[in-house]
C-alpha positions in Angstrom: 34.2 -1.8 18.3 31.4 -1.7 20.9 31.4 2.1 20.8 31.2 2.1 17.0 28.3 -0.3 17.0 26.4 1.7 19.7 27.0 4.9 17.7 25.7 3.2 14.5 22.6 1.9 16.3 21.9 5.4 17.7 22.4 6.9 14.2 19.9 4.5 12.7 17.4 5.1 15.5 17.7 8.8 14.8 17.2 8.2 11.1 13.9 6.5 11.7 12.8 9.2 14.1 13.7 12.0 11.7 11.9 10.2 8.8 8.8 8.9 10.6 8.4 10.4 14.1 10.1 13.8 14.1 13.5 14.0 15.7 12.6 16.0 18.8 12.1 14.3 22.2 11.9 16.9 25.0 12.2 15.6 28.5 10.6 16.4 31.9 7.1 17.7 32.1 7.1 18.9 28.5 7.9 15.4 27.2 5.2 13.9 29.5 2.7 16.5 28.3 3.3 15.8 24.7 3.1 12.0 25.3 -0.2 12.5 26.9 -1.4 14.6 24.0 -0.2 11.9 21.5 -2.0 9.2 23.5 -5.2 11.2 23.6 -5.0 11.5 19.8 -4.8 7.7 19.6 -7.7 7.2 22.1 -9.8 9.8 20.2 -9.3 7.9 16.9 -10.2 4.6 18.6 -13.3 6.2 20.1 -14.4 7.8 16.8 -14.0 4.5 14.9 -15.9 2.5 17.5 -19.7 2.0 17.8 -19.5 3.4 21.4 -20.5 7.0 20.6 -23.8 5.8 19.1 -24.2 3.3 22.0 -23.9 6.0 24.7 -25.2 8.9 22.6 -22.1 10.9 23.5 -19.1 12.3 21.5 -20.8 11.8 18.1 -19.0 13.7 15.4 -19.7 14.1 11.8 -17.0 13.6 9.2 -16.1 17.2 8.9 -15.8 17.8 12.7 -13.7 14.6 13.1 -11.3 15.8 10.3 -10.9 19.2 12.0 -10.0 17.6 15.3 -7.7 15.1 13.6 -5.8 17.9 11.8 -5.6 20.0 15.0 -3.8 17.1 16.8 -1.5 16.6 13.7 -0.5 20.3 13.4 0.1 20.8 17.1 2.3 17.7 17.4 4.1 18.5 14.1 5.5 21.7 15.5 6.4 20.0 18.8 8.0 16.9 17.2 9.7 18.2 14.1 12.4 20.9 14.6 12.5 23.9 12.3 16.1 23.2 11.0 18.7 20.4 11.2 20.7 22.4 13.8 17.6 23.1 16.0 17.5 21.5 19.4 16.1 18.0 19.7 15.3 18.4 23.4 13.9 21.9 23.8 10.8 23.4 22.1 11.3 27.2 21.5 8.6 29.7 22.2 8.1 30.3 18.4 7.2 26.6 17.9 4.7 26.7 20.8 3.1 29.7 19.2 2.9 28.1 15.8 1.5 24.9 17.4 -1.2 26.7 19.3 -2.3 29.0 16.4 -2.1 26.2 13.9 -4.2 23.9 16.1 -6.8 26.6 16.5 -7.0 27.3 12.8 -7.2 23.5 12.1 -10.0 23.1 14.7 -11.9 26.2 13.4 -14.4 24.0 11.5 -15.1 22.0 14.7 -15.3 25.0 17.0 -17.6 27.1 14.8 -19.3 24.4 12.7 -22.8 25.7 13.2 -21.9 29.3 12.4 -20.1 28.3 9.3 -23.0 26.1 8.2 -25.3 29.2 8.3 -23.1 31.2 5.9 -21.8 28.8 3.2 -19.8 30.6 0.5 -19.9 33.9 2.4 -16.8 34.0 4.6 -16.4 36.8 7.1 -13.2 38.7 7.7 -12.5 36.4 10.6 -12.9 33.3 8.4 -10.5 34.7 5.8 -7.9 35.6 8.4 -8.1 32.2 10.1 -8.0 30.4 6.8 -5.1 32.4 5.4 -3.2 31.9 8.7 -4.0 28.2 8.6 -2.7 27.7 5.0 0.5 29.5 5.9 1.1 27.4 9.0 0.2 24.2 7.1 2.9 25.0 4.6 5.4 25.4 7.4 4.3 22.1 9.0 4.6 20.5 5.6 8.2 21.7 5.2 9.1 20.3 8.6 7.4 17.0 8.4 7.7 16.3 4.6 10.7 18.4 3.5 11.1 21.1 0.9 10.0 18.8 -2.0 6.4 18.7 -0.7 6.5 22.4 0.2 7.6 23.4 -3.3 5.0 21.1 -5.0 2.2 22.5 -2.9 3.4 26.1 -3.4 3.5 25.7 -7.1 -0.1 24.6 -7.2 -1.2 27.4 -4.9 0.6 29.9 -7.1 -1.1 28.4 -10.2 -4.5 29.3 -8.6 -3.7 33.0 -8.5 -1.5 33.2 -11.6 -4.0 31.6 -13.9 -4.6 34.6 -16.2 -0.8 34.8 -16.8 -0.3 31.2 -17.7 0.3 29.8 -21.3 -2.9 29.4 -23.2 -3.0 25.6 -22.8 -3.3 25.9 -19.0 -4.8 29.4 -18.6 -7.7 30.1 -16.4 -9.4 33.2 -14.9 -7.8 33.0 -11.5 -9.7 33.4 -8.2 -10.0 35.9 -5.4 -8.4 35.4 -2.0 -11.8 35.1 -0.4 -12.9 32.3 -2.7 -9.5 30.6 -2.4 -9.8 30.5 1.4 -13.4 29.4 1.4 -12.6 26.6 -1.0 -9.4 25.4 0.8 -10.2 25.9 4.5 -14.0 26.2 5.0 -15.3 23.4 2.8 -14.4 19.7 2.2 -12.9 20.5 -1.2 -9.5 21.4 0.0 -7.6 20.6 3.2 -10.5 18.8 4.7 -11.1 16.7 1.6 -11.1 13.0 0.8 -7.4 12.5 1.7 -7.8 13.8 5.3 -11.1 11.9 5.6 -9.4 8.6 4.8 -6.6 9.5 7.2 -9.3 9.9 10.0 -11.4 6.9 9.1 -8.8 4.2 8.0 -5.2 5.1 8.0 -4.7 6.1 11.7 -6.2 2.9 13.0 -4.1 0.7 10.7 -0.9 2.6 11.7 -1.9 2.2 15.4 -2.6 -1.5 14.8 0.8 -2.1 13.2 2.6 -0.1 15.9 0.9 -2.0 18.7 1.8 -5.3 17.0 5.4 -4.2 16.8 5.4 -3.2 20.5 4.1 -6.7 21.3 7.0 -8.2 19.4 5.4 -9.3 16.1 7.9 -7.6 13.9 10.8 -9.4 15.6 8.8 -12.6 15.5 8.3 -12.4 11.7 12.1 -11.9 11.3 12.8 -14.9 13.5 10.4 -17.2 11.6 11.9 -16.1 8.3 15.4 -16.7 9.5 14.5 -20.1 11.0 12.8 -21.3 7.8 15.0 -19.8 5.2 18.4 -19.0 6.7 19.8 -22.4 5.9 19.3 -21.9 2.1 22.0 -20.7 -0.3 21.9 -16.9 0.1 19.7 -17.4 3.1 20.0 -14.0 4.8 19.0 -12.3 1.6 15.9 -14.6 1.3 15.2 -13.8 5.0 15.2 -10.1 4.1 12.7 -10.7 1.3 10.3 -12.8 3.2 10.6 -10.9 6.5 9.9 -7.6 4.7 6.7 -9.1 3.1 5.6 -10.3 6.6 6.6 -7.0 8.2 4.4 -5.2 5.8 1.5 -6.3 8.1 3.2 -4.4 10.9 4.9 -1.4 9.3 3.6 0.8 6.4 6.9 2.7 6.3 9.7 1.8 3.9 12.4 3.4 6.1 11.1 1.7 9.3 10.9 -1.6 7.4 14.5 -1.2 6.2 15.9 -0.4 9.6 14.0 -2.9 11.7 15.0 -5.9 9.5 18.1 -4.5 7.8 20.0 -4.0 11.1 20.1 -7.8 11.2 19.9 -9.0 7.6 22.4 -6.6 6.0 25.4 -7.6 8.1 24.4 -11.3 7.7 24.2 -10.9 3.9 27.7 -9.2 3.9 29.1 -12.1 6.0 27.8 -14.7 3.6 29.4 -13.0 0.5 27.0 -10.3 -0.8 28.7 -7.0 -1.4 27.6 -4.1 0.8 25.8 -2.4 -2.1 23.9 -5.5 -3.0 23.0 -6.3 0.6 21.6 -2.8 1.1 19.8 -2.9 -2.3 18.2 -6.2 -1.5 16.9 -4.9 1.8 15.6 -1.6 0.3 13.9 -3.4 -2.6 12.3 -5.8 -0.2 11.1 -3.2 2.2 9.4 -0.9 -0.2 7.3 -3.8 -1.5 5.9 -4.2 2.0 3.5 -1.4 1.1 2.0 -3.4 -1.7 1.6 -6.6 0.3 -2.0 -7.2 1.5 -3.7 -7.3 3.9 -2.3 -4.1 5.5 -0.9 -2.1 2.5 0.6 1.3 2.6 -1.4 4.3 3.8 -2.2 5.3 0.2 -4.0 2.0 -0.5 -6.8 3.0 1.8 -7.4 6.2 -0.2 -8.3 3.9 -3.1 -11.5 3.0 -1.3 -12.7 6.5 -1.9 -11.1 7.2 -5.3 -12.1 3.9 -6.9 -15.4 3.4 -5.1 -14.9 -0.3 -4.2 -14.5 -2.0 -0.8 -11.1 -2.5 0.6 -11.6 -6.3 0.5 -11.8 -5.9 -3.3 -8.6 -3.9 -3.4 -6.9 -6.7 -1.4 -8.1 -9.2 -3.9 -6.9 -7.3 -6.9 -3.5 -6.4 -5.3 -2.6 -9.8 -3.9 -1.3 -11.6 -7.0 1.0 -8.7 -8.3 2.4 -8.4 -4.8 3.1 -12.1 -4.5 4.6 -12.2 -8.0 6.9 -9.3 -7.2 8.1 -10.9 -4.0 8.6 -14.3 -5.6 10.7 -12.7 -8.4 12.8 -10.9 -5.9 13.3 -14.1 -3.9 14.5 -15.7 -7.2 16.8 -12.7 -7.9 18.6 -13.1 -4.6 18.9 -16.9 -5.3 20.5 -16.1 -8.7 22.9 -13.7 -7.1 23.9 -16.5 -4.7 24.4 -18.9 -7.6 26.5 -16.4 -9.5 28.9 -15.8 -6.6 28.7 -19.4 -5.2 27.6 -18.1 -1.8 27.4 -20.6 1.1 24.4 -21.0 3.4 24.4 -20.5 7.1 24.4 -23.6 9.3 22.2 -24.9 12.0 23.4 -26.6 15.2 21.9 -29.8 13.9 21.2 -30.1 10.2 18.0 -32.0 9.5 18.0 -34.7 6.8 16.1 -34.3 3.6 13.6 -36.8 5.0 13.0 -34.7 8.1 12.7 -31.5 6.0 10.1 -33.1 3.7 8.1 -34.3 6.7 8.4 -30.9 8.3 7.2 -29.0 5.3 4.4 -31.4 4.7 3.2 -31.2 8.3 3.6 -27.4 8.3 1.6 -26.9 5.1 -1.1 -29.4 6.2 -1.2 -27.9 9.6 -1.6 -24.4 8.2 -4.4 -25.5 5.9 -6.1 -27.4 8.8 -5.8 -24.5 11.1 -7.3 -22.1 8.5 -10.2 -24.5 7.9 -10.8 -25.0 11.7 -10.8 -21.2 12.2 -13.4 -20.7 9.5 -15.7 -23.4 10.6 -15.4 -22.8 14.3 -16.2 -19.0 13.9 -19.1 -19.9 11.6 -20.5 -22.4 14.0 -20.2 -19.9 16.9 -22.0 -17.2 14.9 -24.8 -19.7 14.0 -25.2 -20.9 17.6 -25.0 -17.5 19.3 -27.3 -15.6 17.0 -27.7 -12.0 18.2 -25.0 -12.5 20.8 -22.5 -13.6 18.2 -20.3 -10.6 18.9 -19.9 -11.4 22.6 -19.4 -15.1 21.8 -16.7 -14.3 19.3 -14.9 -12.0 21.8 -15.0 -14.9 24.3 -13.7 -17.3 21.7 -10.9 -14.9 20.9 -10.0 -14.6 24.5 -9.9 -18.4 25.0 -7.8 -18.8 21.9 -5.3 -16.1 23.2 -5.0 -17.7 26.6 -4.6 -21.2 25.1 -1.9 -20.0 22.6 0.0 -18.2 25.3 -0.2 -21.2 27.6 1.2 -23.4 24.8 3.9 -20.9 23.7 5.0 -20.1 27.2 6.0 -23.7 27.8 8.9 -23.1 25.6 11.6 -20.4 25.9 11.9 -17.7 23.3 14.3 -18.6 20.6 17.2 -16.1 20.7 18.9 -14.9 17.5 22.6 -14.5 17.7 24.4 -11.3 17.0 24.8 -10.8 13.2 28.3 -9.4 13.8 29.4 -12.6 15.6 31.8 -14.9 13.9 29.5 -17.9 13.9 25.7 -17.6 13.6 23.6 -20.6 14.6 20.2 -20.8 13.1 17.2 -22.0 15.2 14.9 -24.8 14.1 11.6 -23.7 12.4 8.9 -25.2 14.6 10.3 -24.1 18.0 10.5 -20.6 16.5 7.0 -20.6 15.1 5.3 -21.9 18.2 6.9 -19.1 20.3 4.5 -16.5 18.8 1.3 -18.2 17.6 -0.7 -15.6 19.5 0.5 -12.9 17.1 -1.7 -14.3 14.4 -4.9 -13.7 16.4 -5.2 -9.9 15.6 -4.4 -10.6 11.9 -7.1 -13.3 11.8 -9.6 -10.8 13.3 -8.6 -8.2 10.7 -8.9 -10.6 7.8 -12.1 -12.0 9.0 -13.7 -8.6 9.4 -12.4 -7.4 6.0 -12.8 -10.4 3.8 -15.6 -12.5 5.3 -17.8 -10.1 7.2 -17.0 -7.3 4.6 -17.0 -4.6 7.3 -15.6 -1.2 6.4 -11.8 -0.8 6.7 -12.2 1.5 9.6 -14.5 -0.8 11.6 -12.3 -3.8 10.7 -9.2 -2.0 11.9 -11.0 -1.0 15.1 -11.8 -4.6 16.1 -8.2 -5.7 15.1 -6.8 -2.8 17.1 -8.9 -3.5 20.2 -7.7 -7.1 20.0 -4.1 -5.9 19.8 -4.6 -3.5 22.7 -5.8 -6.4 24.8 -2.9 -8.5 23.7 -0.3 -5.8 24.5 -1.9 -5.2 27.9 -2.2 -8.9 28.9 0.9 -10.4 27.3 3.3 -9.8 30.3 0.6 -11.1 32.6 0.1 -14.3 30.6 3.9 -14.8 30.6 4.1 -14.3 34.3 1.3 -16.8 34.9 2.5 -19.5 32.5 6.2 -18.8 32.8 6.8 -17.7 36.4 9.9 -15.6 37.1 10.0 -16.1 40.8 9.6 -12.3 41.5 7.4 -11.0 44.4 3.9 -10.2 43.2 4.8 -11.0 39.6 1.3 -10.6 38.2 0.9 -7.0 39.4 4.3 -6.1 38.1 3.6 -7.8 34.8 0.3 -5.9 34.5 2.2 -2.6 34.9 4.6 -3.7 32.2 1.7 -4.2 30.0 0.2 -0.8 30.8 3.6 0.8 30.0 3.8 -1.1 26.7 0.3 0.0 25.8 1.1 3.6 26.7 4.2 3.4 24.5 2.2 2.0 21.6 -0.5 4.7 21.8 2.2 7.4 21.8 4.2 5.9 19.0 1.1 5.3 16.9 0.2 8.9 17.1 3.8 10.1 16.4 3.9 7.8 13.3 0.7 9.5 12.1 2.0 13.1 12.3 3.7 13.1 9.0 0.8 11.2 7.3 -1.8 13.6 8.7 0.2 16.6 7.5 0.8 15.0 4.1 -2.9 14.3 3.6 -3.8 17.9 4.5 -1.2 19.4 2.2 -2.3 17.0 -0.6 -5.8 18.5 0.0 -4.4 21.9 -0.9 -3.1 20.4 -4.1 -6.4 18.7 -4.9 -8.3 21.8 -4.0 -6.2 23.8 -6.5 -6.9 21.2 -9.2 -10.7 21.3 -8.6 -10.8 25.1 -8.2 -9.0 25.8 -11.5 -10.3 22.9 -13.6 -6.7 21.7 -14.1 -7.9 18.1 -14.5 -9.6 18.9 -17.8 -6.6 20.9 -18.9 -4.3 17.9 -18.2 -6.4 15.6 -20.4 -5.8 17.9 -23.4 -2.2 18.5 -22.5 -1.2 14.9 -22.0 -3.1 13.9 -25.2 -1.1 16.5 -27.0 2.2 15.4 -25.6 1.6 11.7 -26.0 -0.2 12.1 -29.4 -3.0 9.9 -28.0 -0.7 6.9 -27.5 -1.7 5.2 -24.2 1.8 3.5 -23.8 3.6 6.9 -24.1 1.1 8.4 -21.7 1.8 5.6 -19.1 5.5 6.2 -19.4 4.9 9.9 -18.8 2.7 9.1 -15.8 5.4 6.8 -14.4 8.1 9.5 -14.8 5.9 12.1 -13.1 5.4 9.7 -10.1 9.1 9.1 -9.8 9.9 12.8 -10.2 7.3 14.0 -7.6 8.3 11.1 -5.3 11.8 12.5 -5.1 10.5 15.0 -2.6 7.0 13.9 -1.7 6.0 10.8 0.5 4.1 8.0 -1.1 0.7 9.0 0.3 0.9 12.6 -1.0 2.4 11.4 -4.3 -0.5 9.0 -4.8 -3.1 11.7 -4.1 -1.5 14.2 -6.4 -0.9 11.9 -9.4 -4.2 9.9 -8.9 -6.1 13.2 -8.9 -4.3 14.6 -11.9 -3.4 11.6 -14.1 -5.7 8.7 -13.2 -8.7 10.3 -14.9 -6.5 11.2 -17.8 -5.4 7.6 -18.4 -9.0 6.3 -18.2 -10.2 9.0 -20.5 -7.5 8.7 -23.2 -7.7 4.9 -22.9 -11.5 5.1 -23.6 -10.9 7.4 -26.6 -8.5 4.8 -27.9 -11.0 2.0 -27.6 -9.1 0.5 -24.7 -10.9 -0.7 -21.6 -8.8 0.0 -18.6 -10.2 -0.9 -15.2 -10.1 2.0 -12.7 -8.4 -0.1 -10.0 -5.6 -0.9 -12.5 -4.9 2.8 -13.1 -4.8 3.6 -9.4 -2.5 0.6 -8.6 -0.3 1.8 -11.4 0.1 5.2 -9.7 0.5 3.5 -6.3 3.3 1.3 -7.5 5.4 4.0 -9.0 4.8 6.3 -6.0 6.4 3.5 -3.8 9.3 2.9 -6.3 10.3 6.5 -5.7 11.5 5.4 -2.2 14.5 3.6 -3.8 15.3 5.6 -6.9 18.2 8.1 -6.7 18.9 10.8 -5.9 16.3 10.9 -3.0 15.4 7.4 -2.2 14.9 7.3 1.6 14.8 3.5 1.8 18.1 3.3 -0.1 19.6 5.9 2.2 18.5 4.0 5.3 20.0 0.7 3.8 23.2 2.5 2.9 23.5 3.8 6.4 23.5 0.2 7.7 25.8 -1.2 5.1 28.2 1.7 5.1 28.1 2.0 1.3 27.3 4.9 -1.1 23.5 5.7 -1.1 23.4 6.4 -4.8 25.1 3.1 -5.7 22.7 1.3 -3.3 19.8 3.2 -4.9 20.7 2.3 -8.5 21.2 -1.4 -7.6 17.9 -1.4 -5.7 16.2 0.2 -8.8 17.7 -2.6 -11.0 16.3 -5.2 -8.6 13.0 -3.4 -8.7 12.6 -3.7 -12.4 10.2 -6.6 -11.9 7.9 -4.3 -9.9 8.3 -1.6 -12.5 7.0 -3.9 -15.3 4.0 -5.2 -13.4 1.9 -2.0 -13.5 2.3 -1.8 -17.3 1.2 -5.5 -17.5 -2.0 -5.2 -15.5 -3.0 -2.0 -17.3 -3.2 -4.0 -20.6 -3.9 -7.5 -19.1 -6.2 -7.0 -16.0 -6.3 -10.8 -15.5 -3.1 -10.3 -13.4 -5.4 -8.4 -11.0 -7.9 -11.3 -11.1 -10.3 -9.2 -13.2 -12.2 -11.1 -15.9 -11.1 -14.6 -14.8 -13.9 -17.2 -14.5 -13.3 -20.7 -13.2 -11.0 -21.7 -10.4 -8.9 -23.5 -13.0 -8.4 -20.2 -14.9 -7.4 -18.5 -11.7 -4.7 -21.1 -11.1 -3.5 -20.8 -14.7 -3.2 -17.0 -14.4 -1.3 -17.3 -11.1 1.1 -20.0 -12.4 1.8 -18.2 -15.7 2.2 -14.9 -13.9 4.8 -16.5 -11.6 6.6 -18.1 -14.6 6.7 -14.8 -16.4 8.2 -13.0 -13.4 10.8 -15.6 -12.9 11.9 -15.6 -16.5 12.0 -11.8 -16.5 14.2 -11.9 -13.3 16.5 -14.4 -15.0 16.8 -12.2 -18.1 17.6 -9.0 -16.1 20.2 -10.9 -14.0 21.6 -12.7 -17.2 21.6 -15.9 -15.3 19.2 -18.9 -15.5 21.0 -22.2 -15.0 24.3 -20.5 -15.8 25.2 -17.2 -17.4 22.9 -16.3 -20.3 24.0 -15.3 -23.8 22.4 -12.2 -25.3 20.3 -14.5 -27.5 19.1 -16.4 -24.5 18.2 -13.1 -22.7 16.2 -12.2 -25.8 14.4 -15.5 -25.8 13.6 -15.2 -22.0 12.2 -11.7 -22.6 10.0 -12.9 -25.5 8.7 -15.7 -23.3 8.0 -13.2 -20.5 6.0 -11.0 -22.9 4.0 -13.9 -24.1 3.2 -15.1 -20.6 2.2 -11.5 -19.5 0.4 -10.4 -22.7 -1.1 -13.4 -24.4 -4.0 -11.1 -25.5 -1.7 -9.0 -27.6 -0.9 -12.1 -29.8 -4.5 -13.1 -30.2 -5.5 -9.5 -31.0 -3.4 -9.7 -34.1 -5.7 -12.4 -35.5 -9.1 -12.0 -33.9 -10.8 -8.9 -32.3 -11.7 -9.1 -28.7 -15.3 -7.7 -29.2 -17.9 -7.8 -31.8 -20.5 -5.1 -32.3 -24.2 -5.4 -31.4 -27.1 -2.9 -31.7 -27.4 -0.5 -28.8 -31.1 -1.4 -28.5 -30.1 -4.8 -27.1 -28.5 -3.2 -24.0 -31.1 -4.4 -21.5 -31.3 -7.8 -23.0 -27.5 -8.2 -22.7 -27.5 -6.7 -19.2 -30.1 -9.2 -18.1 -27.5 -12.0 -18.8 -24.7 -10.4 -16.8 -24.0 -11.0 -13.1 -22.9 -8.4 -10.5 -19.5 -6.9 -11.2 -19.4 -8.2 -14.8 -18.6 -5.6 -17.4 -21.0 -4.2 -20.0 -18.8 -2.7 -22.7 -20.4 0.0 -24.7 -19.3 2.5 -27.3 -20.6 6.0 -26.6 -20.6 9.1 -28.7 -20.9 12.8 -27.6 -19.2 16.1 -27.6 -16.4 17.6 -25.6 -16.9 20.9 -23.7 -15.6 22.8 -26.7 -18.1 21.1 -29.0 -15.8 18.6 -30.7 -17.3 15.2 -31.4 -15.7 12.2 -29.7 -16.3 8.5 -29.2 -15.2 6.4 -26.3 -15.3 2.8 -25.1 -16.5 2.4 -21.5 -16.8 -0.8 -19.5 -19.6 -0.4 -16.9 -19.3 -2.7 -13.9 -22.8 -4.1 -13.2 -24.3 -3.3 -9.8 -26.9 -5.3 -7.8 -30.5 -5.9 -8.9 -33.0 -8.4 -10.3 -32.9 -7.1 -13.9 -30.3 -5.6 -16.2 -32.0 -2.2 -15.9 -31.8 -2.4 -12.1 -28.1 -3.4 -12.2 -27.3 -0.5 -14.6 -29.1 1.9 -12.3 -27.3 0.5 -9.3 -24.0 1.1 -11.1 -25.0 4.7 -11.4 -26.4 4.9 -15.0 -30.0 5.8 -16.0 -30.8 5.6 -19.7 -33.6 7.1 -21.8 -34.8 6.1 -25.2 -35.5 8.7 -27.9 -36.9 6.9 -30.9 -34.3 4.3 -31.9 -31.5 6.0 -29.9 -30.5 5.4 -26.3 -29.1 8.3 -24.4 -27.5 8.6 -21.0 -30.1 10.5 -19.0 -28.3 10.5 -15.7 -25.0 9.4 -14.1 -25.0 9.3 -10.4 -22.4 11.5 -8.8 -19.5 9.5 -7.3 -20.6 6.3 -8.9 -18.2 3.9 -10.6 -19.7 4.8 -13.9 -19.0 8.5 -13.3 -15.4 7.7 -12.4 -15.0 5.8 -15.6 -15.9 8.8 -17.7 -19.6 8.2 -18.6 -21.3 11.6 -19.0 -24.9 12.7 -19.2 -26.1 13.4 -22.7 -23.8 10.8 -24.4 -25.5 8.4 -26.8 -25.0 4.7 -26.7 -23.6 4.1 -30.1 -23.1 0.3 -29.9 -22.6 -2.6 -27.7 -19.3 -4.5 -27.6 -19.8 -8.2 -26.9 -17.1 -10.8 -26.3 -16.2 -12.4 -29.6 -17.5 -16.0 -29.5 -15.1 -17.1 -32.3 -12.0 -15.7 -30.6 -9.5 -18.4 -29.6 -8.5 -18.7 -26.0 -5.5 -16.5 -25.2 -4.2 -19.3 -23.0 -2.9 -21.1 -26.2 -0.1 -18.5 -26.3 1.3 -20.0 -23.1 2.5 -23.0 -25.0 5.1 -21.2 -27.2 6.1 -19.1 -24.2 6.8 -22.3 -22.1 8.7 -23.8 -25.0 10.9 -20.8 -25.3 11.7 -21.0 -21.6 12.3 -24.7 -21.7 14.6 -24.3 -24.8 16.8 -21.9 -22.8 16.8 -24.3 -19.9 17.8 -27.2 -22.1 20.5 -25.4 -24.0 22.1 -24.2 -20.8 21.9 -27.8 -19.4 23.8 -29.0 -22.5 26.4 -26.3 -21.9 26.8 -27.2 -18.2 27.2 -30.9 -19.1 29.8 -30.1 -21.8 31.8 -28.0 -19.2 31.6 -30.9 -16.7 32.9 -33.3 -19.3 35.8 -31.0 -20.3 36.6 -30.5 -16.6 36.6 -34.3 -16.1 39.0 -34.8 -19.1 41.3 -32.1 -17.9 
């Protein structure tokens, strides 16, 4: 039995390595050399993100140079860490891989090594440039195959082939084609291809967030999150499944990988779920469905979320704000689903050594919630006071405060022993009590507080916020063994020195693992750059608009289903990050454009979150759902059966993107007062719970098909109250275009100015669109419009778009120079509040609750008589 368990653990460890790190681990001097190189990559990224280069005037790199160095590290390590084939050695690097690594790294670093020379001859590549670029593209494709699999390779290859086969394509997607020289110049010598936005975001944001999570995990934060979840929820009915849901949400802070999330938590929760009565398929599916949603849970979302900063043009703090409610709704619904499964099969909870009374539980939860609120308030006001008192020295003062808080929390936590968790395969599992478990790791919250403060309060860039959080975590990893040796002596000779060396080893391990976790992401971003380059080089984006409009007949809902299908299809062989880049580049502008032509105002962030969600869902959907495969490997069940069950559990996540496309209030867009925010949150939660009950066919008891229909109608009314009101009253009323500045004067920053515009397509066809321009900063409406990227000119009685700033939010929303402002669309003052629709929705849900209660009482009476 022990040998079997050991073998299974090794298999799971190898599965994570193959998926995230590359399966090859050479020993001896070669292994040490590669570890040093990986650690140097991490240190380079920390240096680049820090203010130190500008402080010392040394090592200052522009964006293009940094991208070239970043890619050189990624390509070299890809050939060293990822074997060529499944049967290739995992301990020896053949000479061919060394050659590919060296040549690939040189080609990747070419822009850095010859930056000045290339800047002097833009658009005129030499023979050397073409040879290096062509070699680089070929080696990038091989690195893609190794790190990302054949799916990504085929996808990238198809787009590259399209560049050269344009004249032979069907008329709808035909183009003139390009020369080899122009292709290489575009893809390898500019920032339009490989070195484009995706790789730039990988350099600036993604690496540091991945390193931050890796270091937190090395320090023990991932295991701590699991322990806290088990201590607080394990005693509930279906407790291990609820632990899987909550620990995956918390682990999303640490790990952005679905597979890693499944394995790190599932190795414990899946056996526990099976022991408490869940089938192996359901246990694996619950863990897989929980783990993929870790990527949508703020504050540290999946790698693709950081790309939205560039694609949407808003700060990452805004993305967190918009993504928070859908993520919470999704997790609450899954929590409810596993509760319903426990009710259906009458599963029993795990037991504690001492079961607290209801009175003790109530006091515990009240103290816990009050203590958390008090701690958050204290953190805010103490930091604010320190900043006010320290003035220009606030940075140093906050660093000192952070150090004091860390020492104090370690001194407090070290007074108590770590709470062990029993073997999930043991015959009897004893749950720890919540507070002793929570207090053992209070120091883990310090880096998270630093990250959230920098992102949400100081509104620093994601890269700089991640830098300060990572520096805090580095200090924590380095000093944690020392703190334990001081406050919890072990009796060893010279314990502080030995503890410090343990900290150094942990930090070294974190730097190496952080870089290895980034190899696949770096390669994926570069390969996605080839795809994006092919799209911009051939004008495929414009072709897609016409093609999708033809296929969908201009119907936005059909177009959304088509986009979702494309995401799932591409996601079968492409990781989430590359999937998002590809579909966001191709389809996001199409959705915005066709929605505008249909008179529908779709926020750009809603479109990108739509693509992001379905890219993540591809990790569980058969036939190639890596998260489902990982969960099935632990449960010992069929991967496809696990995948289909996880897909069914994920229906609530599947529905949400369609909801916030048509009802952006779910993204907290267009909500006013705090009371309205609370109402949107409560009704969104209610809708998700009713939808979960309908899909599980269980509310208080098993639902009839009529009750399922009533629950689905109530869900729709909660999610889309605007649809009902639209049947009776239009959302907007028309106003003259000449009033635009007058209306804009009355709008605040980020409020929408909705206008109808008229112009011509590239082929001369007239068209009208509805565009919502988010107002920028400024004292007047004219200033706020200009800050949003729009400059207007008046020709007689007509207003025309004179200029649209490149890269502005207005440009991304489809506003074009030369279009006329046909009309203003103002909110209808006579339109009834859409919140009235919540009343019949609530009545439908209560009707089902009441009728099922009657049915349960009737059964109880019959049972008593019998």
